[in-house]
Steps between C-alpha positions, in 0.01 A plus 500: 500500500625855431600724788196726478267214596725304738384674818130470428468173310608234744352150509194491721379850410215352297268205542319303234239233454470266202141470380445136405153587367637705208443351156786343308713708267390310189128524575251742354382777732265378773128538428473761777698743282231518233221485759622811682681682220335416166732577212229690312462745789876545515513584130222756551689661791822520304334648194330767712800603710733517200273770355539727802691822457856459622511125457843359423662168590721527806866395478633147537858537618757230435732498801797288400724641772264403781438162336873430515519610861217263591639206306213465253490497122283805438282757677223723370321761712164643395499864614151632577618836632412694181146360469265784393698740718345343812811315606377141518322209334190584705415761235387211281253345743316757710423746222391222267262366765351849542444517125343154489264579788386829347449347156289221649299747706426719197388196303272390786347845560503648153498199271816618326734206434865531402582818692857607425745668731527784249125565538536506877788745483298721267219513757242336274334324794560769761142489629546140611870497587496817709262329745743211559758470778772236499699411809799287590755429769865513404862492608560763233529384140157339446327803649691730269380296202136506615516875566660557159230293332223683685647835400527396133154348476310759703381334822565583866757305700574414865841357590555325835853507643619318811739656747822371344449653155768767463420870453679488166272226369193681636602816316550307176146361525347832603634659181224318309223661704344228718383542856761343729373314808752384761423181693661377822659157471660314211411444136238236576324739740481758221358240258221414744424866574479588131264209443278599794480866400435415135210274597347767722537779242435322172856534373677239289813338641779459242735266685797297382426227755206261495308371800174310552229655284741730315670350195414666169684830535824342626485278191492814284796638694698182437412500130639853478834369628527269199599801290835474677536126453414520130771764460753273669419210267553724197815659640661162572444414133477125541744468790318319779634547853559203725392693811271796569525684834176679590414731792221385733271741688139381474608294199313670216801583285678172573191301404434702185862466391527129576175436312600709199855369475393137537243554227760668274776245561291186542712187481816677612367729767752639751505441874305771684648627827287731717687748723354664813620693806547271799266726699224491235503140383136410437578308180783306665279417797219398266740265320600345831135458601378387158222761516467878545669602825598836655849639525703397801664841552398852595498623136771757579732492200698736282331325205185708551324383186528137615368556851191281502355288775251301294518343154273581211283192464508510120878532503535210739286276281752553219824507701418184691528315167764706317759627751795266549671680789377741766777694672532772764766769538644720771467876444878532523534350152309776320727805519809312368292381205371850428855636514637228271232573241572871532862427412367380164275803464183303583253649749305257717296599802484300821236257377639506148832361623340203680507249214867560421582495871333160519714374214815636662412340834438165332817526292709561815387174665608166356200320647258752350676483163453125494136519612417755231715349225715811462832449323729652239251414226196662663327782315310712750227760460423728796226761517581842643153628572571861594744781460575770757135540605613684813806705393606581857501136608683403181775753555538400864538131412717537190703805597421665166190653351319329216596792276869442568466126441337562161811683382688170529250291304665319213348517150 
């Protein structure tokens, strides 16, 4: 291991669990993939989002230097920091779900099928849309996407933030005009409060996590994420990775990505490794229990976007059959990973660095390497889900601002 990681990446700084229930590499995608994420709906989401103003594929960085340091054959990092100027992959899901809800509502109330996002932006259905309020709880990025979507499409918006959401992330959300409501407790408390208030006031919850009785909108959110996975498949141009490291949280992105990549690379699908903070390990605990289970920790983690106490039920249905490894990380591994990426001119926020940190932790431990099948021939894809979504936190952890790091980015 190189010197910059030696202090942080010591054996024992990560734990992992091998999921024996995952389907075999040479199998077709499990039936649950099509049941929850029908391909036709994914195509519709991708066609819609790619028409939005400002759409452009985000970069896929090839990081040969880091691959050599980790003793693997190749490494690609999908960089979601530039996504629609919102700083994260969440821009794809929350705003799309707002659009889908409004289009369905207009069809139900006005009999107008096929509502386009352009029509909503132009105010064609203002009389209906202006009476609608959407609401969601967030650690930051999802709420920003929902608020952005509400602002674009003309409805009101309430964003619920728990006590640990930073002032910088609150300000970034507030820039899109929602009402901000602070809730005591953790993320899961804010989810429950948003749901209660929405029921009492006739608002529509636009959540990225599913729970009993609430499934359709999170499915739309997950379909929005497949814009990113379809870009990756095109950018790799026929090169199929052997491993994909995915960040956890409630599991929505990990499930959407595992489903989409398995479908795209059926017959030679990669191993899927899910990475979570050790203090917010609901997916890891669910894997141990063989059913949805809460996190074992206090949810206090520098990886704010992954701080979740309860899994999304839809995500778990997919991950229980597609994820090969569930692993947990110490917070101490994140800043070194962010700094190493910054040395290559790549900006990854605290949660964005989690997948690569998981790879680095596994690569530093001979037992983990063997369990995950990592060797000098491995070709690894990692998702960096956010850029410097809180610039002050980023500068404190990296020692440089995102603007300075960008000056070092290689062509």
